[in-house]
C-alpha positions as CSV (number, residue, x, y, z in Angstrom):
1,M,-57.3,-169.9,4.0
2,S,-58.4,-168.0,1.7
3,R,-56.2,-170.2,-1.0
4,A,-58.6,-173.1,0.4
5,V,-61.4,-171.4,-0.4
6,K,-60.6,-169.9,-4.1
7,I,-59.5,-173.9,-4.4
8,V,-62.9,-175.4,-2.6
9,Y,-64.5,-172.4,-4.9
10,R,-63.7,-173.5,-8.6
11,P,-66.0,-176.7,-8.9
12,L,-68.6,-175.0,-7.2
13,G,-68.1,-171.9,-9.9
14,M,-68.4,-174.3,-12.7
15,A,-71.9,-176.2,-12.0
16,T,-73.1,-172.8,-11.2
17,G,-71.7,-172.2,-14.6
18,L,-73.4,-174.7,-16.3
19,A,-76.6,-173.8,-14.3
20,G,-76.2,-170.2,-15.6
21,G,-76.0,-171.6,-18.9
22,L,-79.1,-173.7,-19.2
23,L,-80.4,-170.4,-17.1
24,A,-79.8,-168.1,-19.9
25,R,-80.7,-170.7,-22.6
26,A,-84.1,-170.3,-20.7
27,V,-84.4,-167.2,-20.9
28,F,-83.3,-166.4,-24.4
29,N,-85.6,-169.4,-26.4
30,R,-88.3,-167.2,-24.0
31,T,-87.4,-164.0,-24.8
32,W,-87.6,-164.7,-28.5
33,K,-90.7,-166.4,-28.4
34,V,-92.6,-163.1,-26.5
35,L,-90.7,-160.8,-29.1
36,F,-91.6,-162.5,-32.2
37,G,-93.7,-165.0,-31.9
38,E,-91.0,-168.0,-33.1
39,D,-90.2,-171.0,-31.0
40,D,-87.1,-171.3,-32.9
41,A,-84.9,-168.5,-33.3
42,P,-82.7,-168.1,-36.5
43,D,-79.4,-169.9,-36.4
44,A,-76.6,-169.0,-38.5
45,M,-76.6,-172.7,-40.7
46,D,-80.1,-171.4,-41.0
47,E,-80.6,-171.2,-45.1
48,E,-83.7,-169.1,-45.2
49,R,-82.5,-166.2,-42.8
50,G,-81.4,-163.6,-43.5
51,W,-78.3,-161.7,-42.3
52,G,-80.2,-159.5,-39.5
53,E,-82.2,-162.1,-38.5
54,V,-79.5,-164.2,-37.7
55,L,-77.2,-161.7,-35.9
56,G,-80.2,-160.0,-34.3
57,A,-80.5,-163.1,-32.5
58,A,-77.1,-163.4,-31.8
59,V,-77.1,-160.3,-30.1
60,V,-80.2,-161.1,-28.4
61,Q,-78.9,-164.2,-27.3
62,G,-75.3,-163.1,-26.1
63,A,-76.9,-159.4,-24.2
64,I,-79.1,-162.5,-22.1
65,F,-76.1,-165.1,-21.9
66,A,-73.6,-161.7,-20.8
67,V,-76.3,-160.9,-18.6
68,V,-76.6,-164.1,-16.3
69,K,-73.3,-165.2,-16.4
70,A,-72.3,-161.9,-14.5
71,A,-75.6,-162.2,-12.5
72,V,-74.6,-166.1,-11.4
73,D,-70.8,-165.6,-11.1
74,R,-71.8,-162.9,-8.6
75,G,-74.2,-164.3,-6.6
76,G,-71.8,-167.5,-5.8
77,A,-68.9,-164.9,-5.1
78,V,-70.6,-163.2,-2.2
79,G,-72.5,-166.0,-1.1
80,V,-68.9,-167.8,-0.5
81,R,-68.2,-164.6,1.0
82,R,-71.1,-164.4,3.4
83,V,-70.2,-168.1,4.3
84,T,-67.0,-167.9,4.7
85,G,-65.6,-164.5,5.3
86,V,-63.4,-164.9,1.9
87,W,-63.8,-163.3,-1.4
88,P,-63.5,-165.9,-3.8
89,G,-62.0,-164.8,-6.7
Protein backbone atom coordinates (compact mmCIF):
# COMPACT_ATOMS: atom_id res chain seq x y z
CA MET A 1 0.00 0.00 0.00
CA SER A 2 2.78 2.47 0.80
CA ARG A 3 4.11 2.28 -2.78
CA ALA A 4 0.67 3.13 -4.16
CA VAL A 5 0.36 6.05 -1.75
CA LYS A 6 3.75 7.39 -2.85
CA ILE A 7 2.76 7.13 -6.52
CA VAL A 8 -0.56 8.88 -5.96
CA TYR A 9 1.10 11.51 -3.77
CA ARG A 10 3.49 12.68 -6.52
CA PRO A 11 0.96 14.62 -8.60
CA LEU A 12 -0.69 15.87 -5.42
CA GLY A 13 2.70 17.02 -4.15
CA MET A 14 3.41 18.78 -7.44
CA ALA A 15 0.07 20.58 -7.33
CA THR A 16 0.53 21.68 -3.73
CA GLY A 17 4.08 22.75 -4.57
CA LEU A 18 2.76 24.98 -7.35
CA ALA A 19 0.13 26.44 -5.04
CA GLY A 20 2.81 26.94 -2.39
CA GLY A 21 4.96 28.85 -4.89
CA LEU A 22 2.07 31.15 -5.70
CA LEU A 23 1.38 31.65 -2.00
CA ALA A 24 5.05 32.37 -1.31
CA ARG A 25 5.13 34.95 -4.09
CA ALA A 26 2.07 36.70 -2.66
CA VAL A 27 3.54 36.65 0.86
CA PHE A 28 6.84 38.03 -0.42
CA ASN A 29 5.16 40.83 -2.37
CA ARG A 30 3.08 41.79 0.65
CA THR A 31 6.08 41.60 2.99
CA TRP A 32 8.20 43.74 0.68
CA LYS A 33 5.49 46.36 0.44
CA VAL A 34 5.03 46.48 4.23
CA LEU A 35 8.76 46.61 4.97
CA PHE A 36 9.84 49.04 2.26
CA GLY A 37 6.66 50.71 0.97
CA GLU A 38 7.45 49.64 -2.58
CA ASP A 39 5.26 47.60 -4.92
CA ASP A 40 8.20 45.94 -6.67
CA ALA A 41 11.23 44.34 -5.07
CA PRO A 42 14.61 44.90 -6.70
CA ASP A 43 15.46 42.48 -9.46
CA ALA A 44 19.00 41.29 -10.24
CA MET A 45 18.80 43.00 -13.63
CA ASP A 46 17.47 46.32 -12.25
CA GLU A 47 20.23 48.75 -13.19
CA GLU A 48 19.11 51.46 -10.77
CA ARG A 49 19.33 49.24 -7.66
CA GLY A 50 22.49 48.56 -5.72
CA TRP A 51 24.00 45.23 -4.73
CA GLY A 52 22.71 45.51 -1.17
CA GLU A 53 19.13 46.07 -2.28
CA VAL A 54 19.20 43.23 -4.82
CA LEU A 55 20.86 40.73 -2.48
CA GLY A 56 18.70 41.79 0.48
CA ALA A 57 15.57 41.20 -1.58
CA ALA A 58 16.91 37.78 -2.59
CA VAL A 59 17.53 36.85 1.06
CA VAL A 60 14.01 37.86 2.12
CA GLN A 61 12.46 36.11 -0.87
CA GLY A 62 14.50 32.94 -0.33
CA ALA A 63 13.59 32.75 3.35
CA ILE A 64 9.88 33.20 2.64
CA PHE A 65 9.91 30.60 -0.16
CA ALA A 66 11.77 28.08 2.03
CA VAL A 67 9.36 28.47 4.94
CA VAL A 68 6.26 28.24 2.74
CA LYS A 69 7.67 25.20 0.87
CA ALA A 70 8.47 23.41 4.12
CA ALA A 71 5.02 24.17 5.54
CA VAL A 72 3.22 23.04 2.37
CA ASP A 73 5.31 19.87 2.01
CA ARG A 74 4.95 18.95 5.67
CA GLY A 75 1.23 19.73 5.72
CA GLY A 76 0.65 17.61 2.62
CA ALA A 77 2.54 14.66 4.07
CA VAL A 78 0.69 14.90 7.39
CA GLY A 79 -2.63 15.08 5.55
CA VAL A 80 -1.83 12.00 3.48
CA ARG A 81 -0.81 10.07 6.60
CA ARG A 82 -4.07 11.04 8.33
CA VAL A 83 -6.13 9.83 5.37
CA THR A 84 -4.15 6.71 4.47
CA GLY A 85 -2.12 5.88 7.56
CA VAL A 86 1.04 5.89 5.42
CA TRP A 87 3.76 8.54 5.34
CA PRO A 88 4.28 9.45 1.65
CA GLY A 89 8.00 10.26 1.85
